[in-house]
C-alpha positions, 0 to 999 in steps of 0.5 A: 834730842828727846831729853829735856835740859835745864839749869840746876841752880840760879844764874847758870848757863847750861848747853847741850852740844854733844858734837862739841863746843867752840868759842870763837874769839877771832876770824880771818878775812874769810870768816875762818876761826883763827882764835878761840877754844874748842871742847871736842865731842865726848871730851872734858879738855879744852883745845886752843884754836890759833896762836893760843895753842903755843901759850897754853901748851907751856902753861898746861901739860898734857894729862895723858903724858902726865899719867904715862909718866906716873905709870912708868914711875909706879911700875918701876917702884912696883918692880923694886918692891917685888924684888925686895920682897923676893929677897926677903922671902929668900932670907926668911927661907934660909933662916928657917932652913938653918933652924931645922 
């Protein structure tokens, strides 16, 4: 890469790994990684390697699923508020028609 990389402060460890980053903490008899963490290319979400996946999946929820659930809840609330607004507008029109 033609761009310099540097630390912005004291005691920092700065790495550029645009293809992803792996911390391997255990390998099997053939050298295949079986424990650790991986940061996939273009991501800011660590992915466990090996048995830590089950443990972390219970501790950390999936941010995409959280956002989908939040969006569903917000959509339901918007639909409810739009319905109430239409009812209010109808009520105001009927009262305006009574006064004419």
